[in-house]
N, C-alpha and C positions, 0 to 999 in steps of 0.2 A: 504494500500500500504506500509506504514512504517513497519507494522508487517511482511509482505511478504519479504521485503528487509532485515529485521533483521534476519529472519529465513534463508534466502539465505546466508547471511554473516556468520552466525554460521556454516552452512554446509561447506562453503569454508574453514573456519578456522580449523574445526575439520578434514576435509579431508586432508588439507595440512599438519597438524601436524602428523596424523597417516601415511601418505605416506612416511614421513621421517624416521619413526620408523620401524625397522624390527627385528625380533628375530634372534639372531645368531644361527648358527648350532653349534653343539659341536666341530666340526673340525675347524670352523672359530674362535671360542672362544679360543680353545687350541693354534691355530697359533698365536693369539695375545699374549697369555701368554708366549709362547716360544720366541717371539721377545724380550720380557722383561726379559728373563732368569729366569722364575719362576720354582721353584721346587714344589714337592707335587701336581702335576697336578690333580690327582684324587680328592684331597681335594678341590681345587679351582673350579673344574668343578662341584662337588657336591654342593658347597656353592652357586655358581651363579645359578644353576638350582633350588635350594631350595628357594633362596631369590627372584629371578625375572623370573624364567623359561627362562633364557638367553635372556631376553628382556631389551634393554638398555634404553628404554623410561619410565620405570615403576616408579611411585611415590607412595610410601606407606605411610599410616597414615591418620589422625593424630594419633600419639602415645599418651600414657598417659600423657606425659609431653608437649604435643602440638608440638612436633618436627615431621619431615617427613623424610622418607628414599628415596634416589634417586639413580636411575640407576641400572645397571646390578648387582652391588654388594650391593645395598641398603645402601648407605652411609648416615649416620644420620646427620641431619641439626643442631642438638643441639651442636655438638662438632666439626664437620669436615668441614662444608661449610656454606655459608650465602646466603640468598635469595637476589637477585638483585645486589649484589656486592661481590667482593672477600672477603673471611673471613674464620673463623674457623681455626682449626689447619692445614688444608690442603691449606689454602689461595686460595680458589676456590669458584666460584658462584655455588650454588646448581643446577641451570639450565644448567650448563655446563656438568653435570653428566648424562643428559637424552638425549643424542644424540648417533649416531652410532660410533662416535670417542671415544673409551674407553681408549685411551692413558692417558688422564688426570685422569680418574677414577683409572687406574692402579697405577699411582704415589701416589694417595691418599691412596689407599688400601694397598700399601706397608708400608706406615707410620702407618696405623691402625694395620696391622699385626705385625709390629716390636714392638709396644707397648703392644698389647693384645693377639696376636696369633688368632687362629680361634675362640676362645671363645667369641670374640667381636660380633659374629653373632649368633642370636638365631636359624636361619635356619640351620646353620651348626651343632649346638648343638643338635637339635632335629632330624635331618635326616642323618647327615654325621659322627658324632662322633664315632658311633659304626660300621657302615657298609658303605663302599665306593663302588660306581659303578666301573666297569671296564672301561678303556679308550677305546674309539672307534678306529677303524683302519682308520687312515686318510692318 
């Protein structure tokens, strides 16, 4: 009976977590960027598609240094956020980067970009640096 309850609880937890996570459409993502006055929309769209497939709930890793990457922009925990409490250079909890509200992700990513440009992301270097996709008609 305990085993059955544990399995049922695990299913409820997984189901509730995944029901909150949705992939953004290209147009939804671009609308968020436009709200925050982003330039170079083709680069940002390509970056988010290559890093997370426009999914805000993605956690990547562990990386070679045992850090993890969080959210739609795959923001690294070694430098930019902290697990369980606000921290890193963005002064944010890493867990706050894996929900559908990407406003806080955007504030952090602006800081990263200001310091390092697009080269801060391997996904951008591998997939976007030479060829950018066209923007969708939204």
